[in-house]
C-alpha positions in Angstrom: 59.7 111.7 84.9 60.3 110.4 81.3 57.5 110.8 78.7 57.0 109.7 74.7 55.8 112.9 73.5 53.4 113.1 70.6 53.3 116.9 69.1 50.8 116.2 65.9 50.2 118.5 63.6 49.4 121.8 65.0 52.0 122.5 67.3 54.7 122.2 64.6 53.5 125.1 63.3 50.5 126.9 64.2 50.5 126.5 67.8 54.6 126.5 68.1 53.7 128.6 71.1 52.1 125.4 72.7 55.5 123.3 72.1 57.3 125.9 72.9 55.8 126.5 76.3 55.4 122.7 77.3 59.1 122.2 76.5 59.9 125.1 78.3 57.9 124.2 81.4 58.7 120.8 81.3 62.3 121.6 82.5 62.0 123.1 85.7 59.3 120.5 86.7 61.6 117.3 85.8 60.2 116.2 83.1 62.2 114.6 80.0 59.8 114.2 77.0 61.3 112.4 73.5 58.9 112.8 70.3 58.5 109.7 68.5 60.3 109.3 65.6 58.8 109.5 62.0 55.5 110.8 64.0 52.2 111.2 61.1 49.1 113.1 61.3 46.1 111.7 63.7 43.3 112.2 61.0 42.2 114.9 62.8 38.0 114.5 63.4 37.5 114.3 59.5 39.5 111.0 58.2 37.5 109.1 60.5 34.3 109.9 59.2 35.4 109.1 55.4 37.0 106.2 55.9 37.3 104.4 59.4 40.0 101.7 58.5 42.4 103.7 57.1 41.8 106.2 59.6 42.4 103.4 62.7 45.7 102.3 60.6 46.7 105.8 60.3 46.6 106.6 64.0 48.4 103.1 65.2 50.9 104.1 63.1 51.6 106.3 66.2 51.0 104.0 68.4 53.6 101.1 67.2 56.1 104.0 67.2 55.6 104.7 70.0 55.7 100.9 71.4 59.0 100.3 69.6 59.9 103.8 72.1 58.7 101.8 75.0 62.5 102.7 76.7 60.9 105.9 77.9 58.2 104.3 79.5 54.3 103.4 77.9 53.3 106.9 78.9 52.3 109.0 75.0 51.4 112.4 75.9 49.7 114.5 73.3 48.8 118.1 74.6 46.4 118.5 71.7 43.0 118.0 72.8 42.3 115.7 69.0 45.3 113.8 69.0 44.6 112.3 72.6 41.3 111.3 71.8 42.1 109.7 68.9 44.8 107.7 70.1 43.2 107.0 73.0 39.7 105.3 71.0 42.0 103.5 68.4 43.9 101.8 71.0 40.6 101.0 73.1 38.8 99.9 70.1 42.2 98.4 69.0 41.5 96.5 72.5 38.3 95.9 72.2 38.4 93.9 68.8 40.8 91.1 67.7 39.3 91.8 64.3 39.8 95.6 64.1 43.6 94.9 65.3 44.1 92.2 63.0 43.0 94.0 59.9 45.4 97.4 61.1 48.0 95.1 61.8 47.7 94.0 58.2 48.2 97.4 56.3 51.1 98.4 59.1 52.6 95.0 58.0 53.1 96.9 54.4 55.5 99.2 55.8 57.3 96.7 58.6 55.2 97.4 61.3 53.0 96.7 64.6 51.1 97.2 67.1 49.7 96.0 70.3 46.8 96.9 71.6 47.0 98.3 75.1 50.8 98.8 74.9 50.5 102.4 74.7 48.8 104.8 77.5 47.6 107.8 75.8 47.3 110.7 78.0 46.7 114.4 77.5 49.8 116.9 79.1 47.0 118.3 81.1 46.8 115.0 82.7 50.6 114.3 83.0 50.6 118.2 84.7 48.5 118.0 87.7 48.7 114.4 88.6 51.8 112.8 88.1 53.7 116.8 88.2 51.0 117.5 91.2 50.2 121.3 92.3 52.2 120.6 95.1 55.4 120.4 93.0 54.4 122.9 89.9 53.3 126.0 93.2 57.1 125.2 94.7 58.5 126.4 90.9 56.0 129.5 91.4 58.3 132.6 91.5 55.8 135.0 89.9 52.2 134.3 90.7 50.1 135.7 88.5 48.2 138.0 91.1 45.4 140.1 89.5 44.8 138.2 86.7 41.1 137.3 85.8 41.4 133.5 83.7 38.5 132.0 82.4 39.7 128.3 81.8 38.7 126.3 78.8 38.9 122.8 78.6 36.8 121.7 74.9 34.8 119.4 74.5 37.2 116.2 73.8 39.3 115.9 76.9 37.4 114.9 79.7 34.5 112.8 77.4 36.1 110.0 75.6 36.0 107.6 78.0 38.0 105.4 76.6 40.6 105.5 79.2 41.2 107.4 81.8 39.3 110.0 83.5 41.2 112.2 85.7 38.5 115.0 86.0 34.5 115.5 86.0 33.0 115.3 82.2 30.7 118.1 83.0 32.1 120.2 85.0 35.8 119.8 85.3 37.9 121.4 87.3 41.5 120.7 87.0 42.5 123.2 85.1 41.1 125.5 87.7 42.9 124.6 90.7 46.4 124.8 88.4 45.5 128.5 87.7 44.8 129.1 91.0 48.3 127.2 92.3 49.5 129.8 89.9 48.0 132.4 91.6 45.7 133.9 89.0 42.1 134.5 90.1 39.9 131.8 88.1 36.4 133.1 87.2 33.3 131.6 87.2 33.3 129.9 83.1 29.7 127.6 82.5 30.5 126.8 78.8 34.1 125.9 79.4 33.7 122.0 78.6 30.9 123.4 75.2 32.5 123.0 72.2 34.3 125.4 69.7 33.2 124.6 66.5 36.1 122.7 65.7 36.2 122.6 61.7 33.0 124.2 61.4 34.1 127.5 60.1 35.3 125.6 56.8 31.9 124.4 56.4 29.9 126.6 58.1 31.1 130.0 59.2 27.5 131.4 61.1 26.9 128.5 62.7 30.5 128.9 64.0 30.9 131.7 64.7 27.7 131.8 66.9 29.3 128.9 69.1 32.7 131.2 69.4 30.2 134.2 70.6 28.4 132.1 72.6 32.0 130.9 74.9 33.9 134.4 74.1 30.3 136.4 75.9 30.6 134.2 78.7 34.3 135.3 79.9 33.4 138.7 79.0 30.5 138.3 81.1 32.6 137.1 84.0 35.2 140.1 83.0 38.2 137.6 82.4 41.0 138.9 81.4 42.3 136.0 79.2 40.6 132.7 78.4 43.4 129.6 78.6 42.7 126.5 77.1 44.1 123.2 76.6 43.6 122.4 72.7 45.2 124.0 69.3 42.2 124.1 68.0 39.9 125.8 70.3 42.9 128.2 70.4 43.0 129.1 67.1 39.0 129.4 67.1 38.7 131.8 69.6 41.8 133.8 68.6 41.6 133.8 65.2 38.2 134.5 64.5 37.5 137.1 67.3 37.6 139.9 64.9 35.2 137.9 62.3 32.7 137.6 65.6 32.9 140.9 66.6 31.6 142.3 63.0 29.0 139.6 62.9 27.4 140.2 66.0 28.5 144.2 66.4 30.7 143.2 70.2 34.2 144.8 70.6 35.7 141.3 72.5 40.0 141.6 72.8 39.9 138.3 75.4 43.6 136.8 74.2 43.8 132.9 73.9 46.6 131.7 75.5 47.4 128.0 77.0 47.8 126.7 80.0 52.0 125.8 79.7 51.8 129.9 79.1 50.8 130.7 81.8 52.6 128.2 83.9 55.8 129.8 82.3 54.9 133.4 83.3 54.2 132.2 87.2 57.6 130.0 86.9 59.3 133.3 85.8 60.4 132.5 82.5 60.5 135.4 79.3 57.4 136.0 77.3 59.4 134.9 74.7 60.7 131.8 75.3 57.4 130.8 75.6 55.6 131.9 72.1 54.0 135.3 73.4 53.4 137.2 70.5 52.2 134.7 68.1 48.8 135.2 68.7 46.1 137.4 66.8 44.6 138.8 69.9 47.7 140.5 71.7 48.2 139.3 75.4 50.0 142.4 75.7 47.5 144.0 77.9 47.0 140.8 80.4 51.4 141.0 80.0 51.6 144.0 81.9 48.9 143.8 84.6 50.6 141.0 85.8 54.2 143.1 85.6 55.7 141.0 82.5 57.3 143.4 79.3 55.2 141.4 76.3 57.5 140.8 73.6 57.6 143.1 70.1 54.3 141.4 67.7 55.5 139.4 64.6 52.8 140.0 61.9 50.9 137.4 61.7 48.2 136.8 58.5 44.9 135.2 59.6 43.6 132.2 58.0 42.2 131.7 54.7 38.2 131.0 54.6 38.8 128.2 51.8 42.1 126.2 53.7 41.6 124.2 56.9 44.6 125.7 59.7 47.2 122.9 58.3 51.1 123.1 58.3 52.6 123.8 55.4 56.2 121.8 54.1 59.2 123.3 54.3 59.4 123.4 50.1 56.3 125.6 50.2 57.0 128.4 51.8 
């Protein structure tokens, strides 16, 4: 199975554990990813509110690049939920509006590029895992089941709700990630807030509002005695992980719940090393959860907490 792969900005930097674990589990599942050459940021959620035309052109540039790599098929896999939303939304809007498509292609022409609406099929990584690979094939790769690990599956608010292309799960109460975790041997706890918003970049706009939203999610998982929360989005992982300390300070709580990518848990169940899967990069240590399932945790490197004055953006090599 060959797919074009769009890592976005996060997987190149603060969500590198997501990228590492995705590549690690792809091999035993027979998946081959080809990263889109020279891809750029999708604009996240803010740019669309500032200048729609420029935002569509920015997103369409990635679709144009993916169209040029059609030898790997029409599917473009985006592990990040925000990237998945932007790419699929842009394609749907360009397909529905020839006038918009014409304007965007005039902008792309300045760089010698063009995109034909509908040529690229953007899909989320979870969709590919559960529908193309399938639960049965995944189960056959499980050598170290996650028995005894209580997992709260967190989808966030973007992946199942855009409605622009595929609808691979229920938009209000999705279950595909739940079923995947059970396939890995984990105990899936009830998590009613599984599709609620984590606040996105609200941490930079109104921290009290953001901390309230994050607190609600952490409380829900803690109420059901989850050992970990597993997520499918870098923004969700960052908020629940990096701001857990702030929530505890604001609410007088003592949450200490590791926030892990679903691909990391897949890798553990496949018998891959925790280090290879990017463990140790999280703020809230996953060591207790790893020990519970008999995995030796890697040494945890020191990690600087994000500044309140800046968005969690990647740092260019010359800035390091």
